[in-house]
N, C-alpha and C positions, 0 to 999 in steps of 0.2 A: 184319359186312358180307356182303351176298348174293354168293354165288359167281357169276361170269360164265360162262354156258353159251352158247358162241358158235357160230353158223353162218357160215362163210366163203363169200362169194359173189363169184366172179371167173371170167371166161371163160378165163383163162390157167391151165393146169394147174401150171406152174412157180410162179406167184404164189400159187396156192392152197396149194401145198406149203410155200413159204417162210413164208406167214402162219400156217399151221397149226403148223409147228415153232416159229416165233418166239413165238406166243401161248402154246404149251404149256410154255414155260420158266417161266411164272409159276404158282405153286401155287394162286393164287386164280382161275385161268382154266381152264376145260375146253372144248376144241374138240369139239363134239358132231357135227360133220359139215361137209361142203363141197359147194358146188353150182356148176355151170358157167354157169348162166343163171337168170333169174328164174322160169322155169317149173319147173326142177328145185328151185329154192329154195322155191317155194310148197308143193310136196309134202313137202319135208323139214321145213318149219316145222310142218306139221300132225303129222308123224310124230315129230319129235325135240324139239319144244317148247323151242327156244332162248330165252334172255331177252336176247340181244344179237345183232345182225347186223353183220358188216363187209360193205360193199357197194361193188363196183366201180361206176364211173360210166358208162363207155361200154361196152356189151355188145351182142352180136347178139340179135336177136328182140325185145328190150325194154330200154330204157335204165333207169338207176337211178331217175330222176325218175318215170317212168310206173309203175314197179314200186311205189314208195312211195305214190304217189297211190292205187293200187288196194289196197295192203296195209294201210295204217294205219287206215282205217275199220273193217276186219274183224279184223285181228290187229295191234294197235299194239305194236310191239317197238322198243326203243331201237336206233338204227342209227348206226354210224360210217361215213362215206363214206371210201373209200380211193381217192384221186383222182390222176390225172395232172396235170402242170403245164402242159398245153396250154391255149390260150385257151378252146377248147370245153370242156375238162375243168373249168376254173374256173367257167365260166358254168353248166354243167349241175349242178355240185356245189352252187352257191348255190341253184339252183332246187330241188334235192333237200332242202336244209335247210328251205326254205320249205314243202316237202311233208311234213316231219316228222323228217328226220335231226337228230341232236343234236350231231354234231361232224364234223370233217374231219381226215384225215391225208393228207399229200401224198406220193405216190410220188417217189422221188429221180430227178432228171434228169441230174445229173452226179455223179462219184465214187460210182458205184452201190454198191460194196462197203461203204464207210463210211456212205454215205447210207442204205442199207438197215438197218443196225444202229440208226442214230438213229431211223429211221422206226418200227422195231419197238419200241424203247423208248417212243416216243410213243404208238404204237398200244396197247400193253399198258396204259398208264395211262388212256387214254381209253376203252378197253373196260371196265375196272373201274369207272370213273366212270359209264359208260352203264348198267351193270347196276343202279345205284342210282336211275336216273331213272324217274319215273312218267310214261308217255306215254298213259295211259288216256283223257285228254281228247280224243284224236284220234277215238276211237270215239264219244264223246258228240257230236262235231261232225259225224258222218257225215250227209251229206245237207243240211247247213245251209250257207248261204253266209256267208262271213266278213262280219261286220257292218262297215259303213262307220266309218272312224275319226271319233270325235267330237272336233272341235277345241275346246280350251278357249277361253273368251271372251278377247279380246285388249285389251279396254278398259284404258287406263292401263298398258299394258305398259311396263316399265322399259327404255327403249332407251338403251344407253350402251356405248361401247367399253370402259368401265371394268369391265363385268361379264363374267364367264367362267363357263360351265357345263361342268363336268368329269364324265364318265360312264365307269364301268368295268364290264366284263361278260366272261363266259367261256362255259361250256357253256349252250346255249340262248339266248345273247345276240344272235345275229343277228336272230331274230324279235322278241325283246324290244326291241332298238334300233329295228327297223322301226316297232313300235308307238309308241315314244316320239317318234322324230324326225319321222315323218309327221304327228304331231299338233301340232307346233310351227309357229307362223306364220312368215312370211318375215322379219319384223323382230325375231326373237328374237336376243338377244346371242350372241356367238360360242360355239360348242360344240367341245370337244376330247374325243376318245373313245379309249380303249384297249379293244379287243376281242381276246381271245386267238385268233389265227388264223395259219395258216402263211404264210410268205413267198409272194408271188405272188397271194394271194387277196384281200388287203385293197383293192387298186385296183379289182378287179371288184365287190367288195361295195359300195365307195363309189359306183361308177357305177350300180349297181342302186338303191341308196338315193336317189341324186340324182334318178333318174327318177321316184321315188315321192313326193318331198318338195317342200315349198314353199321350204325353205332350200337353199342350194347345198352339196352334199356332195362332198368330195374326199379322196383319200389325201394325207396331210400331206407336205410337203417341208421341208427344213431352212430356217429363217428365215421360213416362212409366217406372215403376221399373223393374229391371232385377231380376226375382224371380225364385226359384227352381220350376221346372215343367212348366215353360213358355218359349216359343220361340217367339222372336220379329224379324220380317222381315222388313228391311228398305223400306219405300214406294218409288215407282218409282219417280225419279227426285228430291230426297232429300238425302243429306248426313246424316249419322247417326253416332254419337259418343257415347261412354260410358263415363260417368263422375261419380265421387264419391261425394256423398252429405251426410256428416256425416258418419254414419255406413252403408249406403245403396248405391247401384249402380242404376243409371238412364240412360236413353238415351236422347240425345238432337238432334233434327233435324234442318237442315239448308239448305238454297237454295243458297249456295255460288257457285263460279265458279267450273267447272268440274275439277276433279283431275285424272290424268292418262287417260284422255279422257272420264271419266264416272261421273255420278251423279245418284245414289249413287256410291261411290267409296270404294272398299275394303281397299285401302291405308288409307283413312280417319278413317275408323273403327279400323283397326289394330293399327295405331299410337296412337289413344285414349286409346285403351286397354293396350298398352305398358306403357303409361304414368300413367294411373289411376288404373290399375289392377295388372300389373306386374307379379310376380310369382304365383298369384292366378288365372291366366288365362290358358286356353288351346286354341290354335288356329289351324284351319284346312283350307287349301287352296285347292280347288277342280278345276275340269276341267274348262278351259277357255282360250280364245285367249289373247295374250298380256302379260303385266307384272304388272297389277294392284294388289297391295298388297305385292310385293316382299320386298320392303324396310320396310314396316310396319311389316311384319312377322319377318324379321331380328331384328327389334327393340324389338319386343315381346320376341324373344329368348334371346336377350342380357339382358333383364330385368328379366329373369328367368321363362318365360312362357314355357310350353311344346308345341311343334309345329309339326304338321302332314301335309303331302302332299299326294294327290292322285297320284298313280303311272301312268306311261306312258301307260301301257297296258289297263287300264280301263278308261282312260280319253278320252272323245270325242275329245277334243283339249288339248294336253299337252303343254300349253303355260304358264299360270300363275303358275302352280305347278313347272314346270321346272325352270322358272326364280327365284322363291323363293328358290328352292333347290340349284341352282348354286351360288346364292348370299350367301348361308350359313344360311338361315333362317329356313330351314326345318330340323328338328331333325330326323324324321322317315317318309319314304314313304311306303304306303300300298295300296292294291287294294280297290276300293270303298266299297266293301262289308265288309271290315275289319276296316273302318274308325271309326264307332261307338264304336267298341270294343277298338280301340286304344285310343279314347277320354276317355272312362271310366277308362282304365288302367292308363292313364296319370293323371287323377284326384286323383288317390291314391298314386302317386309317385311324389310329388313336388320336384323341383330342386332349387338350389340357383341361383340367377342371376349372370352374369359374373362380375357385379360390386361388389357383396358381396363376390365373391371368391378371389378378389384381396387383 
């Protein structure tokens, strides 16, 4: 595993000191320096050659978004945003992720002493993950406008409340989900999503995605119905399950223990879809570190669901899709730009469960 060589960027001297000491507790992390603003950071990047940045969101002289927009085409470096929980902090953090950041860690707002320790635990793991991420494509994209999303043909789209599309993602998932969801037409069957994201950020992420999509996107609430044309995103720090209630599907939220190290967990969502939706489901597992969702995707496939994985070449981190594929849960691997089309094709071609084929 590549050692993380980190440059800490934050306008607060105290926060720089806390992050530096906290990161240095892990033998796989070396803090090579710290900077108080993006201008100092630019010089230290050239001098110290870090392979990971931690970046504050709201800073004097230049905010984190503008810094990343300028940095990534010239010096693409995996970046973890260390964000406040203010509304502006959430908004600008999501913009920074669209500009190239790979993950988010939230600064604690309450119970700061305990919250800071939890934040540092989270930050250490995400920094080590970031060190393994290849972001060189940002340099290749320099000067190019993002191509318009090609919407798959919608002829004979299977419209039914009996269908459910379940998607799981982690590191790099916000951009991957944007690519998928904005390519789905308004009459797509209901979509349920688990994206690993801190509490407080999922509502803002849903709002941004809603403004870009033909489907209605919202943060899930307990007992929300899974409906055609609606996308439900699990709220940060809550597991989300799909259950059947008579002739309809609903989501149930819970605050149980973490599963696969996460809450919300893709595994929890996929297992519920396998149990209650079975052959009426389509599952997709996108970029992310670890194996959250691998057994759940296999359970879905065994019950007759169609299952899709993002391929290695377009994954920011080819962890979760790889584990699900190697376990036998992924029926088809495709580039991220083809996932929406693969989902729509799968809706038209249901298969029998392995139990039914026996």
